[in-house]
N, C-alpha and C positions, 0 to 999 in steps of 0.2 A: 826086522823094524817095525815100530809100532805104527798102527793102523794111521792115526791122527799124522804121522811123519810123512806116511806113505801118499795119504790124500794131499799133502801140501806138495810134496814133490811133484805128483802128478799135475796138480793144479797150476803149478810154477810153471811147469813144461810145457803145458797145452796153452798157456796164455802166450808163451813166447810162440808157438807153433801156430796158434791162430793169428797172431800179429803178422808174423811172416807171409803166412800166406794171404791176408788180407793186404798186404803191402804189393803181394804180387800181382792180385788182382785189379791192383789200383783206386784211385779216389773215387771213381764211378761206383765203386761197391758199399760206398760209408754216403752218395750223394744221390744223385737219379738211378736208380735201382729198375732194371729190366725184370720180367718176371721170374729168369732163370736166375737174376741174381739174387733176387727177394727170397724166392725159395731157397736156394743154394744158403744162403746167410743163416736161416733160423735151423736149417739140418748142421750146418757145420759147427753153430752152437750148442746143436742138442747133443752131436756125437763128443765133442771137448768135453761137454758138461758130464754126460756118462761116464765116459774112460776116466775123467779125473776123481769120481767119486765113485765107481763100480771098481773094488778091489780086484774081484774075481775075472776082470776084464784084459784083456790084453793090450799093452799100450800100442806095438806096432799094428792090431788089426784096427785100432782108431785112427792112427796116421794115415793109413790105406786107405779109409772110409773119407778122411778130411780130403786127401788130394783127389779123390775119386770126384767127389763134391766139387772142389775147385775146380778141377778139370774142363767141367762141364761149361761154366759161364766162360773160363778164357777160351775155349775153342769156340763156342757160340760167338763170342767176339770176332774171332777171326776171321769165322764163316761170314759174319755181318758187313766185315769190310770188303768182301769180296762180290757179295751178291744181296741188291737190294729187296730181293722179293723174301730172303732167310730174315734180314734184319727187321723187316715189315712184319714178319709172321711173328718173330722172336720178342723184337722190342714195342711192337704196336705202332700205330700211325696215328695222326692227331685226328681229331672230330670235330668239326665246325658246328658250334652253337648259336653265332650268330652271325647273318651273311647279309649285307646291304641293309643292316638295321634291323634283320626280321630275324625272330627265334626260331630255330629249325626246332619243332618240337619233339620229331620223329628220331632226331639225332640223342636228343636228350632222353628220351625214352630208350632209344638203344645201350645207352651209356649208363642208364637206370640212374638218372639227375634228375631231382626236382626242381620246380621253378625256385622253391625256398634254396635251394644249394647252388643254383646258376647265382643268383640275387648276390649269396654268400662269397661266392669265389670275385665277383665283380667286385664286391666293397673291398674287400683286400688289394684291388687293385687302384682303390680311390673312385670306383666308378658307381653310383649311386643311382644312375638313371638309365636304363636299356636304350631309350631312344638317343642317347648319347653316342651310343658305340656303333663304328661300322662292320666291323669284324671281330670275332672272337672265336678262338680254338682251344679245344681240350687238347694238351700234348700228351703224348704216351707216358711221361711222368706222372701227371696227374694234375699238372700247372696249366690255369687259365691264363693263353695271351690274347690282350687285349688292345684292338686299335680303334681308336677314338676318331671321330668324324672329323674333316677337318676343321671345321670350325670349332671345334672343343677341345683341339691339341694345344697344348702350352706352344706360345709364341717364342722363337729360337733368333738368334742373330743374322740367322741367313733369310728368316721373315723380312725382317727390318733391315737388310742392306747392310748390316754392321760389319765393320771388320774387328775382329778379336784377336789376341795374341794365343799362339799356340802354348800348349801348359804341358810340361813333362813331370813325370814321376818322380817326387820330391826324396831326396836321400836322408836318410838319417844317419847323421854324423856324430850323436852322442845318445846315449842309451846307458841307464842307471849311473849315470856320474862317469863312465870311461868312452873314450873318444874312439870310435870305430875308424880304422885308418883305410879300409879298401873303399869305401864310398866317397868319402875325401879325396881319394886318388881318381875316382871316376869321373869327379867333374872336375878336376885341377885344382883343388885348393890344398892348403899347408896347415899344419897345426898352428902355427905363426899366423897366418890369417884367422884362423876360427878363435883363438886366442884374443886377436884384437876386436874381432866382432863380439865376444863375450865381455869385454871391456866396455864396449860403448852401451852395450846394455845393463852393466854393471854387476853382473853374476861371474860366478866362476866355475869349473867344470862340474865339481865336486857336488856343486847344489842342483846341476842341471839333471832332471829326470829322464826327458826325452827332447832332442834337439834334431831339428830337420832342418835343409837348405832345398827352398825350392828353385822352379826352373828360371827364377829371375836373379839367382845367386842371393837370397836374402834368407837370414837366418831366424827361424823362431823357434823358441824354447819353451818347456813345460816344467816348473822347476818342482822339485819335492814338496817344498812348502808352499799352498795352495793360498796362504793369505797373504803374498808377493805378489804384487802386480808387476808385469814386463811389458813396457810400451811395443807395440807393433812395430816394424818396419816403417820409416818415412823417407828413405831415399827417394823413392820413385815419384811420389807425391812432391816433395820438395824440388826435385827436377822440373817436374810439369809445372810448378807455380812461379818456377825461375822463366822458365820459356814464356810462360805468358808474360808475365813482368816486362820482359825483353822486347817482344812483340808491341805490348800496349806503350813503352818507350818509344817505341820507333814512330807508334802513329802520333804520340805527342811532338815527338822531333821535326815530324814531317808538317803538324799544323802550326810549328812554333818559329820556325825557320822561314827568311825571305829570300833565300836564294832557291832559284830554279832547279839548279842542277843537285843541290842537295835535299830539296823537297822530294825529287824524283829519286835520287838515290834511297832515303828515308822509305818511300810508299815500295818501292821494288823489294826491298829490304823485308819491309815490314810483311808481304805479300807472301814471300818465301818463306818466312819462318813461319806464316800462319798455316801454310801446306804443310811444314814439317809438325809442325803442332798437331793439325788433324791425323796425321800416319803415326804417329806414337803415344796420341793420347790413349788407345785401348791397351797398351802394352804399360804406360806409366799410372794410369789411373789408381792402380790396386786394389 
């Protein structure tokens, strides 16, 4: 076999082997690396490259080396699940950089971070003033977790005592102009329903690059032709407007009638409808 073909075959073979080994180690191997996983990843790559282009080297020996290096973080992960002390030793622990709004200079020196580097990490979290921070810790992965002081935290619906509708993940029902039957079935919709919704929007399935149904059952689409504009779903805002109009009409009827019984009936129903509107407004606001 010519050397170039031998190298090509070895390279292809070890790409497959490295892929399978990485899949075995899991997603963590390519995201948040521990010290073991970082060192192992480099070593496995070097072994694969050396054996792929080193024609005098035995492929079996390379596989043995890769398996051994892969077994180290795999077994380390198993032991880490059983022992916190071992997990802390292997994966490391977080280091507090800011506590009660004060920078912990000794911890910065311990991790060999300068104040400039701390400020850089804070800027990545959209924090530009240290005095705004209540607590910050450098995680074992090298990321900085930041908790702002209460007065600097963004307002939430809970802070304002607002009721908001729960939202579930959207289901992708059209992809590259093809209907996805499984997501449709998951939310209890049919192809006939989908085609009806597409007709309302004035588009066909073939023109849709991506179509999704949100937790309110509304279909939104992105077309292949970006120049075409598709209207946003209007069902919920229209329902809310109709309810408000009905409530306003009841109030007008209350003022317009001379009958005490009718006036009381209109007033009671107006109040009931107003209560219902306040409850469904977070859902229908859109």
